[in-house]
N, C-alpha and C positions, 0 to 999 in steps of 0.2 A: 837487213840494213835499216828498214824503216823502224825496227823495233829498239836499236840504238837511238834513232833520233826521236821516237816518243821518251823513252828513259832519259835521255837528254833534256828533253822539253820539261819533264816533272824535276830534274835537277834544275833548270831555269826558275821553275814557279817557285820551286823551295827557297833558292837563292833572294828570290825577289820580296817573298812573303817575309822573310827572316829579315830582310834588310829594312822592310816596310815597317815591322813592328820596332825594332831595334831604333830605326831613324825616327819615329814619332815620337818615342820616348824622349830621344835626344833634342829633337826639335822643341819640345816642351820646356824641358831644362834651358834650352839655348834662349828660346823666347824670353822666359823669366827672366835669365841672366842678363841679357840685352836691354830689359824695362826695369831692371833693379836700380832702385836710387844709390845703391852702394858702387862705387868707381872700381872697386876691385874684382867686382864680379862682371861689370858692365864692359870695362875695357877687354879684358881677355876672349870675351865671348863677341864683342864686335871684330877684333883682329882675327878670332878661328874662322869666323862667318865671312869676313872679308877676303882670307887667304883661299878658304875652299871654294869661294864663288868667282875668284878670280885667275884660278888654275883649270885649265884642260881637265876632262874626268879622267884621261888615261894616265896623266901625270900622277893624280892623286891615287890611283890602283897601284904605279909601280910604286911611288914614295912608301906607301902602306908594305907592300910586299917585299920589297928590298930593302927598304928602309928599315923595318923592324929587326930582320935578321942582322944588319949590319950594326945597328946599336947595341944589340944583345952581345953580339961579338966583342965589341971595344968595351962593354962593360964587364963581361963575365971571362973573357977570353974563349969563349966554346962558340961552335958555329951549332946553332939551333934554328933548323927550318920549320918555318909555320906553315900550316896548312893554306893551300891555296884558296879554298872554300871560305875561310875564316876571314882570310885578308881582303879576298873580295866583297864579303858581308861588311867588315868593317868600313872598306872605302865608300860603298855604296850608302851604306847608313850614316855617313859623317855628310856625304854630298845630300843626300836627301833632308838631312837635318838643317843643314847650312840655308837651303831655300826655303822647304817649309816653316822655318822659325820666320821667316819674312811674311809668309802667309798669314800664320798664327798672330803675329804682331798687328797685320794690318786688319784681320778679323776682329783682335781685341779693342781695338780703336775704334773700330765702326759700330761698337755697341754703345749706345747712347749713355752718356754719364749720369744724365738726370735719373736713370733707374737706380744706379748704384747709391746715387745721393738720396733717392727716396726710402730705399731698403734701410740706409743707416738712419735716415731720420725716424723711421719705425722701431729702430733698436734691434733689427736683424743682425745676428753675426756676421762678421766678414766672411768667414768660411761658407757657411750657408748661401750668403748673397752671391758668392762667386759660382758654386757648384749648381744652385738652381734657379738663378737669374741670368750671370753672366756668361756661362760655360754653354748652355744649350744655344742661346743665340750667336755666340761666337764661333761654335760649330758650324751652323748654318751658314754664316759667311765665308768660312775657312772652306767648306767642303769642295766648291768648284775648283780652288787653287790646288788643295791637297791631290784632287782626282786627276789633273794634269801632271802635277809632280809624280803620282802613282805610276801614269803612263811614261812619263821619262824615265824613270826607275828602270820600269821593265825592258825598255831598249837599251838603257847602259848596261845591262846585265850583260850583253853580248862583249862588252870589255874586258869581262875577266877570262874571258878565252884565252887571252894574252900570256896570262899568269899560270895557265896549264888546269883552269878548273874545267871539268868535261861537260860543259853546257851544252844547249842547242847548236851555237855558232861553232864550237870547238868540232862537234860530232859531224856538223856538215861540212867543214873543211876536210876533215879525216876523210870521209866518204868520197869527197869530190876529189881527194887526191887518188884515192885507190882506184875509182872508177873511171877517171878522166871525163866526167860529164858535171862539171863546175855548176853550169846553169840550172841544170836538173834540180841539183840537191840544194843549192842556196835557194831557187825557187822554192822548194817544199819547206825548208826553214821560213822563209819569208811569210810563206802561208801559214804556218803555226803560229808565227809573230802576229799576224793580222787576227787569227782567230782569237788568240787570246787577249789581244787588245779590243776587239768587239764585246767580246763576253765581260771585260771589265768595264767597258763602257755602259754596257747593259745595267750591270750590277750598280754602278756609281748612279746613272739615271734613276733606278728604284729607291736607292738610297735618300737620292736628293729630295724625290716627290713625298718620301716618307717624312723627312724633316722640315719639309715646309707646307705639311697638310693642312697645318692651320692658318697660313698666310691668307 
């Protein structure tokens, strides 16, 4: 049974890391759209961010899993079932992006505008200025917030057990039902989550030390 929990832990880590990678890309796009001077980009991005941050996470997971199937059924008149894993990844990525976009937005605003104006005065191209002057400083400001979002994402993976993903929580529940020892198996699951969290915090601390080594 411990083997099942170990395999489920790998599933949880895979789910979290995939959602992190996709969510980070979406967060950058969402942040760019929210800060755009074009209303056609800014308004939908603000609306999407508001909806995602305003709903409980479990509802977003249910909407993606059940809603995608129902919408396709209305369009194609055929029942197509999506993979629970990828529905979970989609929901968690969207949630991560909605919150992280605000972190990136704050980090970008924290970079002194005078540096960009100085680069402009020196005739540096806008893309070069962003990549070599603004972006490194923005990541430094954003890292603590993104680290917290990663820890929240890690814990939110437990929600996808409700749509049938065989993650750590799903396996702990299954084993607890078979053995009638819920405290033991949920306790082991909690211990595994704590180990992953502590290791993540150590990694984030090292990353933070690295990006602030010249401060």
